[in-house]
DRENDO-1510 file (C-alpha; in Angstrom, 1 decimal, always signed):
<recs>
REC; n; res; u; v; w
REC; 1; MET; -28.3; +9.3; -8.9 .
REC; 2; ASN; -27.7; +12.9; -9.8 .
REC; 3; ASP; -24.0; +14.2; -9.8 .
REC; 4; SER; -25.0; +17.5; -8.7 .
REC; 5; GLN; -26.1; +16.0; -5.3 .
REC; 6; PRO; -23.6; +14.9; -2.6 .
REC; 7; LEU; -23.0; +11.2; -2.1 .
REC; 8; LYS; -24.5; +10.4; +1.5 .
REC; 9; VAL; -22.2; +7.8; +3.2 .
REC; 10; GLY; -22.0; +6.4; +6.7 .
REC; 11; LEU; -18.9; +5.1; +8.0 .
REC; 12; ILE; -19.0; +1.9; +10.4 .
REC; 13; GLY; -15.6; +1.4; +12.2 .
REC; 14; VAL; -13.3; +4.3; +13.3 .
REC; 15; GLY; -10.1; +2.3; +14.3 .
REC; 16; LYS; -6.8; +3.2; +12.5 .
REC; 17; MET; -8.0; +2.6; +9.1 .
REC; 18; GLY; -11.5; +3.9; +9.6 .
REC; 19; CYS; -10.0; +7.3; +10.9 .
REC; 20; ASN; -8.1; +7.5; +7.8 .
REC; 21; HIS; -11.4; +7.0; +5.7 .
REC; 22; LEU; -13.0; +9.8; +7.7 .
REC; 23; ARG; -10.3; +12.3; +7.1 .
REC; 24; VAL; -10.5; +11.8; +3.3 .
REC; 25; LEU; -14.1; +11.4; +3.1 .
REC; 26; SER; -14.5; +14.7; +5.2 .
REC; 27; TYR; -12.8; +16.7; +2.5 .
REC; 28; MET; -14.3; +15.1; -0.6 .
REC; 29; LYS; -16.7; +17.8; -2.2 .
REC; 30; PRO; -19.1; +15.1; -3.7 .
REC; 31; VAL; -19.6; +13.3; -0.3 .
REC; 32; GLN; -21.4; +14.0; +2.7 .
REC; 33; VAL; -20.5; +11.6; +5.8 .
REC; 34; VAL; -24.1; +11.5; +7.4 .
REC; 35; PHE; -23.0; +9.3; +10.3 .
REC; 36; ILE; -20.2; +7.3; +12.0 .
REC; 37; HIS; -20.4; +4.2; +14.2 .
REC; 38; ASP; -18.1; +2.5; +16.2 .
REC; 39; ARG; -18.3; +0.3; +19.3 .
REC; 40; ASN; -16.3; +2.7; +21.2 .
REC; 41; ARG; -18.7; +5.1; +21.8 .
REC; 42; ASP; -16.5; +7.8; +23.2 .
REC; 43; LYS; -14.1; +7.8; +20.2 .
REC; 44; GLU; -17.0; +7.8; +18.2 .
REC; 45; SER; -18.7; +11.0; +19.7 .
REC; 46; ARG; -15.2; +12.7; +19.9 .
REC; 47; LEU; -14.6; +12.1; +16.0 .
REC; 48; ALA; -18.0; +13.2; +15.2 .
REC; 49; GLU; -17.5; +16.3; +16.7 .
REC; 50; GLU; -14.0; +16.9; +15.3 .
REC; 51; TYR; -15.2; +16.2; +11.4 .
REC; 52; GLY; -18.7; +17.9; +11.7 .
REC; 53; THR; -20.7; +14.6; +11.4 .
REC; 54; ARG; -22.7; +12.7; +14.2 .
REC; 55; PRO; -22.6; +9.4; +15.8 .
REC; 56; ALA; -24.9; +6.6; +14.6 .
REC; 57; GLU; -28.2; +6.8; +17.1 .
REC; 58; ASP; -30.1; +3.8; +15.6 .
REC; 59; LEU; -27.8; +1.9; +12.8 .
REC; 60; GLU; -30.7; +0.4; +11.0 .
REC; 61; ARG; -32.6; +3.8; +10.7 .
REC; 62; ASP; -29.4; +5.7; +9.8 .
REC; 63; LEU; -28.4; +3.2; +7.1 .
REC; 64; ALA; -31.8; +4.0; +5.4 .
REC; 65; LEU; -30.7; +7.7; +5.0 .
REC; 66; VAL; -27.4; +7.2; +3.4 .
REC; 67; ASP; -26.6; +6.2; -0.6 .
REC; 68; ALA; -23.4; +4.3; +0.5 .
REC; 69; VAL; -21.6; +2.5; +3.3 .
REC; 70; VAL; -18.0; +2.1; +4.1 .
REC; 71; LEU; -16.9; -0.8; +6.3 .
REC; 72; ALA; -13.8; -0.4; +8.2 .
REC; 73; THR; -14.4; -3.1; +11.3 .
REC; 74; PRO; -12.4; -5.9; +12.2 .
REC; 75; THR; -12.5; -8.6; +9.3 .
REC; 76; SER; -14.2; -11.1; +11.2 .
REC; 77; THR; -17.4; -8.8; +11.5 .
REC; 78; HIS; -17.4; -7.9; +7.7 .
REC; 79; LEU; -19.9; -10.4; +6.4 .
REC; 80; GLU; -22.3; -9.3; +9.4 .
REC; 81; TYR; -22.1; -5.8; +8.4 .
REC; 82; ILE; -22.2; -6.3; +4.6 .
REC; 83; GLU; -25.6; -8.4; +5.1 .
REC; 84; LEU; -26.9; -5.6; +7.4 .
REC; 85; ALA; -26.0; -2.6; +5.1 .
REC; 86; SER; -27.3; -4.7; +1.9 .
REC; 87; ARG; -30.8; -4.2; +3.3 .
REC; 88; PHE; -30.7; -0.6; +3.0 .
REC; 89; VAL; -28.1; +0.5; +0.3 .
REC; 90; SER; -26.7; -1.0; -2.8 .
REC; 91; ASN; -23.4; +0.6; -2.5 .
REC; 92; ILE; -20.7; -0.9; -0.1 .
REC; 93; PHE; -17.1; -0.2; +0.5 .
REC; 94; VAL; -15.3; -2.8; +2.5 .
REC; 95; GLU; -11.7; -2.7; +3.6 .
REC; 96; LYS; -9.6; -5.7; +2.7 .
REC; 97; PRO; -9.9; -8.7; +2.7 .
REC; 98; LEU; -13.7; -8.9; +2.2 .
REC; 99; THR; -14.2; -11.4; +4.7 .
REC; 100; ASP; -12.2; -13.7; +6.9 .
REC; 101; SER; -12.5; -16.9; +4.6 .
REC; 102; LEU; -13.2; -18.2; +1.4 .
REC; 103; GLU; -16.4; -19.6; +2.3 .
REC; 104; THR; -18.0; -16.2; +3.7 .
REC; 105; THR; -16.2; -14.4; +1.0 .
REC; 106; ARG; -18.3; -16.7; -1.6 .
REC; 107; VAL; -21.4; -15.9; +0.5 .
REC; 108; ALA; -20.9; -11.9; +0.2 .
REC; 109; ALA; -20.1; -12.5; -3.6 .
REC; 110; ARG; -23.6; -14.3; -4.1 .
REC; 111; LEU; -25.2; -11.8; -2.0 .
REC; 112; ALA; -24.0; -9.0; -4.2 .
REC; 113; ARG; -24.9; -11.0; -7.3 .
REC; 114; ASP; -28.4; -11.7; -6.1 .
REC; 115; LYS; -29.2; -8.2; -4.8 .
REC; 116; GLY; -27.5; -6.2; -7.5 .
REC; 117; LEU; -24.9; -4.7; -5.0 .
REC; 118; ARG; -21.7; -2.4; -6.1 .
REC; 119; ILE; -19.3; -3.9; -3.7 .
REC; 120; GLN; -15.7; -2.4; -3.8 .
REC; 121; VAL; -12.9; -4.1; -1.9 .
REC; 122; GLY; -9.9; -2.1; -0.4 .
REC; 123; PHE; -7.2; -3.1; -2.3 .
REC; 124; ILE; -5.7; +0.3; -1.9 .
REC; 125; GLU; -2.4; -0.6; -3.9 .
REC; 126; ARG; -4.2; -0.6; -7.0 .
REC; 127; PHE; -4.5; +3.1; -6.7 .
REC; 128; ASN; -0.9; +3.6; -5.6 .
REC; 129; PRO; +0.6; +5.8; -8.4 .
REC; 130; VAL; +3.8; +3.6; -8.6 .
REC; 131; VAL; +1.3; +0.6; -9.3 .
REC; 132; THR; -0.5; +2.8; -11.8 .
REC; 133; GLU; +2.7; +3.5; -13.7 .
REC; 134; LEU; +3.9; -0.1; -13.3 .
REC; 135; VAL; +1.0; -1.4; -14.9 .
REC; 136; LYS; +1.7; +0.6; -17.8 .
REC; 137; ILE; +5.3; -0.9; -18.1 .
REC; 138; VAL; +4.5; -4.3; -17.6 .
REC; 139; GLY; +1.8; -4.3; -19.8 .
REC; 140; ARG; +4.0; -2.9; -22.5 .
REC; 141; SER; +6.6; -5.8; -21.7 .
REC; 142; THR; +6.8; -8.6; -24.3 .
REC; 143; ASP; +7.5; -10.9; -21.5 .
REC; 144; VAL; +7.7; -11.1; -17.6 .
REC; 145; VAL; +9.9; -13.6; -16.1 .
REC; 146; ASN; +9.5; -13.1; -12.5 .
REC; 147; MET; +7.9; -10.9; -9.9 .
REC; 148; ASP; +9.1; -10.5; -6.3 .
REC; 149; LEU; +6.8; -8.6; -4.1 .
REC; 150; THR; +7.8; -8.0; -0.4 .
REC; 151; ARG; +5.6; -6.6; +2.2 .
REC; 152; THR; +6.9; -6.4; +5.9 .
REC; 153; ASP; +5.9; -4.4; +8.9 .
REC; 154; LYS; +6.0; -4.8; +12.8 .
REC; 155; VAL; +2.3; -4.7; +13.5 .
REC; 156; PRO; +1.6; -6.6; +16.8 .
REC; 157; ASP; -1.7; -4.5; +17.6 .
REC; 158; ARG; -3.4; -4.4; +14.2 .
REC; 159; ASN; -5.6; -6.9; +12.9 .
REC; 160; LEU; -5.1; -9.5; +15.5 .
REC; 161; ASP; -7.9; -11.6; +14.2 .
REC; 162; VAL; -6.2; -12.8; +10.9 .
REC; 163; ASP; -3.0; -14.1; +10.1 .
REC; 164; VAL; -0.3; -12.2; +7.8 .
REC; 165; VAL; -1.7; -13.9; +4.8 .
REC; 166; LEU; -4.9; -12.3; +5.1 .
REC; 167; ASP; -3.6; -8.8; +6.9 .
REC; 168; LEU; -0.6; -8.0; +4.6 .
REC; 169; MET; +0.0; -10.9; +2.0 .
REC; 170; VAL; -3.5; -10.5; +0.3 .
REC; 171; HIS; -2.4; -7.1; -1.1 .
REC; 172; ASP; +0.1; -8.6; -3.2 .
REC; 173; LEU; -1.9; -11.4; -4.1 .
REC; 174; ASP; -4.6; -9.1; -5.3 .
REC; 175; LEU; -1.4; -7.2; -7.4 .
REC; 176; ALA; -0.2; -10.5; -8.6 .
REC; 177; LEU; -3.6; -11.2; -10.3 .
REC; 178; HIS; -3.9; -7.8; -11.2 .
REC; 179; LEU; -0.5; -7.3; -13.0 .
REC; 180; ARG; +0.0; -11.0; -14.5 .
REC; 181; GLY; -3.4; -12.9; -14.4 .
REC; 182; PRO; -4.5; -16.4; -13.2 .
REC; 183; VAL; -2.4; -18.6; -11.2 .
REC; 184; GLU; -1.9; -22.5; -11.9 .
REC; 185; ARG; +0.5; -23.7; -9.2 .
REC; 186; ILE; +1.2; -22.7; -5.7 .
REC; 187; GLN; +3.8; -23.6; -2.9 .
REC; 188; ALA; +4.2; -21.6; +0.1 .
REC; 189; PHE; +6.0; -22.1; +3.5 .
REC; 190; GLY; +5.5; -19.8; +6.9 .
REC; 191; HIS; +6.5; -19.3; +10.4 .
REC; 192; ALA; +3.9; -19.0; +13.2 .
REC; 193; GLN; +3.6; -17.0; +16.4 .
REC; 194; ASP; +1.0; -17.1; +18.9 .
REC; 195; GLY; -1.0; -19.9; +16.9 .
REC; 196; LEU; -1.2; -17.6; +13.7 .
REC; 197; THR; +1.1; -17.6; +10.6 .
REC; 198; ALA; +3.3; -14.3; +11.1 .
REC; 199; LEU; +5.9; -14.8; +8.1 .
REC; 200; ALA; +4.7; -16.5; +5.0 .
REC; 201; HIS; +6.4; -17.1; +1.4 .
REC; 202; ALA; +4.7; -18.2; -1.4 .
REC; 203; VAL; +5.9; -18.9; -4.9 .
REC; 204; LEU; +2.8; -18.5; -7.7 .
REC; 205; VAL; +3.3; -19.7; -11.0 .
REC; 206; HIS; +0.9; -18.1; -13.6 .
REC; 207; SER; -0.7; -19.4; -16.4 .
REC; 208; ASN; +1.2; -17.1; -18.8 .
REC; 209; GLY; +4.6; -18.7; -17.3 .
REC; 210; THR; +5.4; -15.7; -15.0 .
REC; 211; ILE; +6.5; -16.6; -11.6 .
REC; 212; SER; +5.5; -14.4; -8.7 .
REC; 213; ARG; +7.7; -14.6; -5.4 .
REC; 214; VAL; +5.4; -13.0; -2.5 .
REC; 215; MET; +6.8; -12.5; +0.8 .
REC; 216; ALA; +5.0; -11.1; +3.8 .
REC; 217; SER; +5.9; -10.6; +7.4 .
REC; 218; LYS; +4.3; -9.0; +10.6 .
REC; 219; ILE; +7.5; -9.5; +12.7 .
REC; 220; THR; +9.9; -7.8; +10.7 .
REC; 221; GLU; +11.5; -4.6; +12.3 .
REC; 222; LYS; +11.3; -2.7; +8.9 .
REC; 223; ARG; +8.6; -1.4; +7.0 .
REC; 224; ILE; +8.9; -2.6; +3.1 .
REC; 225; ARG; +6.6; -2.3; +0.3 .
REC; 226; GLN; +8.5; -3.4; -2.8 .
REC; 227; ILE; +7.8; -5.0; -6.1 .
REC; 228; ALA; +10.8; -6.1; -8.4 .
REC; 229; VAL; +10.0; -7.2; -12.0 .
REC; 230; THR; +12.6; -9.4; -14.2 .
REC; 231; CYS; +12.1; -9.1; -18.0 .
REC; 232; PRO; +14.4; -10.1; -20.8 .
REC; 233; GLU; +14.7; -6.5; -21.7 .
REC; 234; MET; +14.9; -4.8; -18.5 .
REC; 235; TYR; +14.7; -5.1; -14.6 .
REC; 236; VAL; +12.1; -2.9; -12.8 .
REC; 237; GLU; +12.3; -1.5; -9.1 .
REC; 238; ALA; +9.2; -0.4; -7.5 .
REC; 239; ASP; +9.2; +1.2; -3.7 .
REC; 240; LEU; +5.6; +1.6; -2.9 .
REC; 241; LEU; +6.5; +3.8; +0.0 .
REC; 242; GLN; +8.9; +6.0; -1.2 .
REC; 243; LYS; +7.0; +6.4; -4.3 .
REC; 244; GLU; +9.9; +5.4; -6.5 .
REC; 245; LEU; +10.0; +3.5; -10.0 .
REC; 246; VAL; +13.2; +2.7; -11.7 .
REC; 247; LEU; +14.1; +0.7; -15.0 .
REC; 248; HIS; +17.4; -0.8; -15.5 .
REC; 249; ARG; +18.0; -1.5; -19.1 .
REC; 250; LYS; +21.2; -2.7; -21.2 .
REC; 251; THR; +23.3; +0.1; -22.9 .
REC; 252; VAL; +22.7; +0.2; -26.6 .
REC; 253; ALA; +26.2; -1.6; -27.1 .
REC; 254; GLN; +28.0; -4.0; -24.7 .
REC; 255; ARG; +30.1; -5.8; -27.3 .
REC; 256; TYR; +33.7; -3.9; -26.3 .
REC; 257; ALA; +35.8; -6.9; -25.1 .
REC; 258; ASP; +37.8; -4.4; -22.8 .
REC; 259; LEU; +35.3; -2.5; -21.3 .
REC; 260; SER; +32.6; -3.0; -18.6 .
REC; 261; LEU; +29.5; -1.1; -19.3 .
REC; 262; ALA; +26.7; -0.8; -16.7 .
REC; 263; SER; +23.2; -1.0; -17.5 .
REC; 264; VAL; +21.2; +2.5; -17.8 .
REC; 265; ARG; +19.1; +3.6; -14.9 .
REC; 266; GLU; +16.0; +5.3; -15.9 .
REC; 267; ALA; +13.8; +7.0; -13.1 .
REC; 268; VAL; +10.1; +7.1; -14.1 .
REC; 269; PHE; +8.2; +10.2; -13.0 .
REC; 270; VAL; +5.4; +9.2; -10.5 .
REC; 271; PRO; +2.6; +11.6; -9.6 .
REC; 272; HIS; +2.4; +12.7; -6.0 .
REC; 273; GLU; -1.4; +11.2; -5.3 .
REC; 274; GLU; -2.7; +10.0; -2.1 .
REC; 275; ALA; -3.9; +6.3; -2.9 .
REC; 276; LEU; -6.7; +6.6; -0.5 .
REC; 277; LEU; -8.2; +9.6; -2.0 .
REC; 278; GLY; -8.0; +8.0; -5.4 .
REC; 279; GLN; -9.8; +4.9; -4.1 .
REC; 280; LEU; -12.5; +6.5; -2.6 .
REC; 281; LEU; -13.1; +9.1; -5.6 .
REC; 282; ALA; -13.3; +5.7; -7.7 .
REC; 283; PHE; -15.7; +4.3; -5.1 .
REC; 284; ALA; -17.9; +7.5; -5.5 .
REC; 285; GLY; -17.8; +7.1; -9.2 .
REC; 286; TYR; -18.7; +3.3; -8.8 .
REC; 287; CYS; -21.5; +4.4; -6.8 .
REC; 288; ARG; -22.8; +6.9; -9.3 .
REC; 289; GLY; -22.4; +4.0; -12.2 .
REC; 290; ARG; -19.4; +5.4; -13.7 .
REC; 291; ASP; -16.9; +3.3; -15.8 .
REC; 292; CYS; -13.8; +3.1; -13.5 .
REC; 293; SER; -11.6; +0.8; -15.5 .
REC; 294; VAL; -9.0; +3.5; -16.1 .
REC; 295; PRO; -6.5; +3.9; -14.7 .
REC; 296; ALA; -7.1; +1.2; -12.1 .
REC; 297; SER; -9.9; -1.2; -12.4 .
REC; 298; VAL; -12.1; -1.3; -9.1 .
REC; 299; PRO; -11.6; -4.2; -7.0 .
REC; 300; THR; -14.9; -5.9; -6.8 .
REC; 301; VAL; -16.3; -9.1; -5.3 .
REC; 302; ALA; -14.6; -11.0; -7.9 .
REC; 303; ALA; -11.2; -9.8; -7.2 .
REC; 304; ALA; -12.0; -10.5; -3.5 .
REC; 305; VAL; -12.9; -14.2; -4.5 .
REC; 306; ALA; -9.8; -14.6; -6.7 .
REC; 307; SER; -7.3; -13.4; -4.0 .
REC; 308; MET; -8.9; -15.4; -1.3 .
REC; 309; GLU; -9.0; -18.6; -3.2 .
REC; 310; LEU; -5.1; -18.0; -3.6 .
REC; 311; ALA; -4.9; -17.3; +0.2 .
REC; 312; GLU; -6.7; -20.3; +1.3 .
REC; 313; VAL; -4.5; -22.4; -0.8 .
REC; 314; ILE; -1.3; -20.6; +0.7 .
REC; 315; ARG; -2.6; -21.2; +4.1 .
REC; 316; LYS; -3.3; -24.9; +3.6 .
REC; 317; SER; +0.1; -25.0; +1.9 .
REC; 318; ILE; +1.8; -23.3; +5.0 .
REC; 319; THR; +0.0; -25.9; +7.2 .
REC; 320; ASP; +0.8; -28.7; +5.3 .
REC; 321; ASN; +4.5; -28.1; +5.2 .
REC; 322; ALA; +4.6; -27.4; +8.8 .
REC; 323; THR; +2.9; -30.4; +10.0 .
REC; 324; ALA; +4.6; -32.9; +7.4 .
REC; 325; PRO; +8.1; -31.4; +6.8 .
REC; 326; VAL; +10.2; -33.3; +4.2 .
REC; 327; PRO; +13.4; -34.6; +5.9 .
REC; 328; TYR; +16.6; -33.4; +4.6 .
REC; 329; GLN; +20.0; -35.0; +5.1 .
REC; 330; PRO; +23.0; -33.4; +4.0 .
REC; 331; ILE; +25.0; -35.5; +1.6 .
REC; 332; GLY; +28.5; -33.3; +2.0 .
REC; 333; PHE; +31.4; -33.8; -0.3 .
</recs>
């Protein structure tokens, strides 16, 4: 693909996240949004006019006109659209998670392998500038003892077809793997509402000995996106919403018997960058065959499979713990 030519893109799904994609894609110079498609035809027509594109007339015919497609439809429809798009294009961006189960995620991964597809998964936090800087810090640390990853929100009307593990926690499962590598042991607990897990806690033990404690909630009245990292030489606080990254270190000398010395607080400069723009620029480069390993590796189907494997174990652990709770009898004094 010639870099001087615009990347022709079709967008399928213009819900909340799809509208964000449309907004960013519309001002990316190397991109031309050829069509948008949504089951809500009135919204499709209105947005097409607003952003200077057109509604899809015949989806299969329109897919044959583009170089890449962005899928932002409900998770339960992802595999269907991946299979459809793969008949016409080899470059596909799919909002996370790749599909709604481990089985279908593996189907999509095999399809990508067999047809030579470039599939990027929407793990947007990899492109959050706070995470970009955190990767540098954690990578330099000789040891990481523990990571706490917390993600909460009150989202009763979003992604109603998946539970909190696949809606929110999956971001932090990907980050845990991205930051600290493979996982060997998992234990999880959760709370359900309306038949779906709405709050989940998981403890992951990585192969390198790091412990990651991951918490996600769709019923908490405060929006939180935080990572805390405990190392022998420092404690790191990362606020992914406020774009703040702070290190706490010991002072040079803390050996004075009569003095209490506080740790040194160091604020790390975090560039003001929109993660979605960085993600879609990486996708554009990925479509053109560029090396996108720096500063954040592009999350491909391999990352989707790895995070979904964790998610499935966590969901099973939550179910098992809920159906067969361990009885507890307080002993007292």
